[in-house]
N, C-alpha and C positions, 0 to 999 in steps of 0.2 A: 459645123466645126465647133469643138469644145471651147469653153472660155479660156482665153490666153492667161497663163499662170502669173504673169507680172503686171500686165496692163489691165487685166480683168475685163476685157472686152470680147465680144463675139462677132462672128460674121454678120454683117448688116448693121452693126452699131455705128459705124463711122462712114466718112465720105471717101472719095477717091484721091484727095490731096490733103497733105498734112504739113503744117508749119511746125518745126521741131526745135524749139529753144532748149537750152540745157536746164535753165532754172525753172522750177515749177511756178515761182512767182511771176515769171515773165509770161506764162500761159495766161494769167489773169490780165496782164498788161495788154497782150495782143487781143484778148477777148474784149477789152474796153474800147478797142478801135473798131469793133464789129457792130453790126446792127442788132444782133441778138446772139445769145450764147447759152449753152446748157452743159453743165458738168456731167460727164458720162461715167468716169471712174477716177479713183485716187488711191494709189498704193505706192509706198516707199517713195522713190524719187520721181515717180510717174504721175502726172495729172493729165487727164484726157478731157477735152472740151470740144463739143461740136458748136460751130458758129456759122453765121451768114454775113458776108461782106459784099455789099452792092449786088445782092441777089444771088451770090455764088456761095453754095454750101461748102464748108471746109472744116477740117479737124485741126486742133492744136494739141500737141502732146509734148511734154517735157521729156528729155532723155537723161537727165542727171549729168554728172561730171564724168567725162572720159569716154573712150571708145568701147569698153566692155558694156557699159549700160546703154550707150547709144545703139550698139549692135542688137541688144535685146529688144529695144524699142522698134528698130527697123524690121527685125524678124517678125515680131508679133503684129505690127501694123500691116506688114505685107500679107500676113496670114489671113487678115480679115478684110483685105481688099484695097488697101491704100496703094496707089500706083506712083504718086509724085510726092517728093519730100523736099521741103525748103528749110534749111537750117537758118535760124535767125539768132545770132549770138554776139559775143564780144571776143576780142582778140588783141594780142600784144604785138605792136609794130616791130619790125626788124630792120627797117631802113630809115636813115636820117631823113627828116623832112615830112614823114608821115605823122600827122598831128593827132593828138587825142580828140576823139569825136569824128575823125574821118571814117569813111566806110570802105570796106574791101569786099569785092566779089571774087571768090576763088575760081581759078580755072584749072586747079589741080592741087593735091595735097601730098606732101612728103610723108611717108609712113614711118614716123619716129614713134611708133606704138606697136603693141604686141597683138592686138585683136585681129587686124586684117591678115596678119601672117598665119593665123590659124585657118584661114579660108583659102589663101593663095600665096604664091611666091611674091616676095617683095618687089620683084622686077615688073610685076603687072601694075599698070598705072591706076592711081586713085583720082579719077577725073569726074567732073559733073556732067550732066546731060546738057547738050548744046542748047536745046530749046529753053531749058530752065535758066541757064546762064544768060542767054540772050534776053529773056524776058526780064530778068533782074536788072540788067544794064539798061535796057530800053525804058523800063519803068522809072529808073533813077533819072535818066536823061529827060523824060517827059515832065519830071518834077523839078527840073533845073538843078538836080543834085549831081555833084561830081563824085565818082567812085574810082578807087584804084582797082584795076583788074589784073590778077596775076597769081602766081603760085604761093601757097602757104604751107606751113608745117603743122602736122598734128602730133602732139607729144603726150606721153603718159605721165611724166614726172614733173609736176609743176614746180616743186621745190628743189629740183636737181638741174634746172636750166642754168648751167654755169656760163661764165664769160666765154669759155671756149666753144660751147654749143652755140651761143648767140652769135659769136664771130663767124663760125662756120656757116650758119644759116644766112647771115648777112652777106657773106662772100658768094654764096650760092644764088643770091637774088630772091630769096624768100621774102615775101612782103610782110608776113606776120606769123605768129604761132598761136594755135588754139588746141583743143583737146578731143574733137569729135569728128571732123569732116572726113578724114581718111577712111574711117570705118563706114560712114554713111555713103560715101561715094563708091567704095569698093563693093559693098553688099548690094546696093541698088543696081550697079552695073551687072553684077553676076546674075541677078534675078530678072534682068530685062526691064527694070523700072527706071524712074527718072529722079535726079536729085540735083540740088544746087545749094549755094550758101552765100549769105550776106552777113558780114560781121562788122560791128562798130569797134573802133580802136579805143581801148581803155587805158593804154599806157604804151610807152615806147622803150623797149628793152635796151636798144643801142644808145639812147639818149639818157638812160638812167631814171626814167619815170615809170611808175607802176601803180596799179590800182591798189586801193586800200582793202580793208576787211569789213566785217560786220554785215549788215543787211544791204540789199541792193541800193536803197536810198542813200546810204552812206558810202557804199563801195565804189561807185563810179563818180568821176569828176563831172561837173555840171554839164559841160559840152557833150560828154559821152552820153549822159542821161538823156539830154535833149535829142541827140542823134539816134539813140536806140529807138525812140519813138518814130523818127523819120524812116529808119531802116524797116521798122514794122510796116509802115504805110507802103513802102516800096515792095516789100514781100507780099503784102495783101493784094496790091494792084497787079503784081506779076501773077499771082494765083488766079485772078479773074481771067487772065489771058491764056492760062494753061488748061 
């Protein structure tokens, strides 16, 4: 198969499982938790690294921000043999009492985005693979980490999340909002592949807290930064079981 036009990888370059954070900088952070790592490609928002964690070869690939770029990553990773996808990201809480730094494992994602609608009707569910979901929860429990498990929303318009949108999501029981999971879940389901997502809370929209700006070091509150590292460990340990 020819070189993929955005990820710049070919068949045989990668492993069968990929951790897919949004931020290219988080690719390096995940790689730092591994035993060894090698950069395979870098282009636009995509950085691709092969690594080994406790003897398990795996790939780490950033997706950039939002479902359109995440869908490109899923399509091209699948084209070169990736079969399992674990999103490791951040998310804004939508329920009172969910604290900054808490971790959420999604059991479904509302399609408040346009990308998945180009593939299928909105009535089709955006859901993770059960084995990936279970492995993430079991890995967290094995490390005495408590996670919130439930539905999240995936939204396209970060700066258009009005009070009305937030109130509606809260009333519907959505745990949090992020920008990639719905496309990742939908595309992998359609392709007969597996996906799951674990995200660290970086703000609570219903309580009026939100993350800052600038680099990741300054962007996230201290507890969220610490728990991103713990979420990475959970995802890596889940990967060894998959």
